[in-house]
N, C-alpha and C positions, 0 to 999 in steps of 0.2 A: 428466391433466395441465394443471400451466401452463409457461406460455410466459414467458419471462422478456426483454423486448426489450429491447435496450441497442442503441439505433439511433447516440446520440452516442458509440461507439467507432469506429467508421468510421475516423474522422480519423486516430488510433488505429492500424488495422488499417493504411491506407493507408500511411504515413510508414514504421508498421515495418519492413514489406517491401523500403523502399532503403535501410534503415542496413543497413552491414557490417560491425562491432564492436558491441562491448556499452555498452547507453548504460548498464548499472548500472555496469559495470566505469568507465565513460567519469566519470558524478559520484561515483564513491566517491571517485576517484584527485582528484576536481580539485579540491575539500576547501574551493570555492567554495558551502558550504552555506546559506546563503540563497540561492543561486538555483539552485541544484537541488533544493531543499524537503526539505534533510535534517534530521530535527527533533532528531535523536539518534545517537547512534556510543556504541558500545557496543567490549570490547576485541577483538570478530571480527565486528559487524557492526553495520548501521546501521539509521534506519528516516525512510523516503520519503514525502513525500506522493503518493498518483498522479496524472499527472497529468490518467487518462481517469478518471474516478472514477465507484463507482455509487453515492456516498453520500457527503457532506459528511464529509471523516473519513480517508476510507480513504486508509487508510496500506498500507505493505508493511516489511519485516522482511526486510533484506534481506544473507547474508554476503558477506564483504569478496572472499573465494577466490573464483574463478567455478568452481562446482560444479553441475552437475545432478540430479543426487542427494540425498539424507538419508546416504545407508549412505557416502559420500565423504565424512562431516566427520567431523571428530575428535570425540572425546564434551565436550575444553571447549569449542569449536567451536558443537554440540549444544544443550549446556549453557548457553550465552552466548541463541545465539538464542530457544531458546523461554523465559528467563526475560530475553530484552527484549521478546517477542512478549506473555509475564503483565505486566510493569509498561506495557508502552503500553495496551492492554487496557486497564486502573486507570486510566491518563492523560483517557483518553477516555471515559470512563463518565464520569466528573468535570468533565472541561470540557463537552464535547459531551452529559450530562448525556439523553447515550444509552439506549432501552432496554435495551436485547442489542448481539449482537455478533458476527457471524459470522465465522470463522477459519479460512482453510484455503489450499492447497497445490493446485497444478495443474503434475501431473508430466509433461512429456510435451504434446506438440502433441495425440496424442488426447483429454487431458485437458483441453486448454484453457489452453494457456500460452501464452500470448501473447510473451513470453519467454521463452522454451522451454530456453534454454542455461546461464544463470541463478538457481539455486534460488532462491526468495522466496517470506515467506507473506506475504497478505495479510490484515487487517484489517479487515471491512468494520462502522462503528455502524448499528444498527437501531433505527429506533423507530416503536410502534403505529401503524399509519396511514401506514407513509412512500411508499406507494405510492398513486398518486393516475393521473389517466384523461389529466393530458396530452400525459408521456410517449407514451401510446398514441394519441391521437387526434393530436398535433401532432408527433409523434418530435423532444420537445423534452424536456431532461429539466430539472428543477428543483435547484440547487444553491442552499442556501442561506447562501453565505456560500463568499468568494474564499477561495484557496487561498494568499494573500498572505495574511486577516487568519485564515486558520486555521490559517498553521505559527507568526508571531505565540505564538497562543493553546498551540499543544503543545510550543514548542521553551519559552515561560516556562515551563509544568506541570511540564516535564520536568526543568527541570533543577532544578524546587524538590524536588523527587523524590530529586536526588543530596544535599541538604545536608541 
């Protein structure tokens, strides 16, 4: 068995326990997309950079409605959610030149959901050899690009896809 160490996520865990309202709902309603790293908005969901990423370009596709389970989504919302996942996967491949992606949902606390009350889909770009010794030895994660720079690149490309 291999172990995925993610010590940089402890900041999120400690912060998340203090939150009383849904961080996704607050950011969705705010409409300050640049500040909240909302890369794209569709009819029923948005794409947001993960503030505590596993890799550069780690995004989440989040329905606007605060729902826990896939079964609560309407057919229209479900189609929009996965159309947006598909679109963002292609944008990530083009912009970040990743070799593959992990796409996943963590439904419920037992499944590893950090924000369990608001359904969201993770898209995590992957590259051959993207794991290295630094995270194991010094509990440091190397993210090769700032959130601001990644936001600029992805939001520009996703706008190009709409035209």
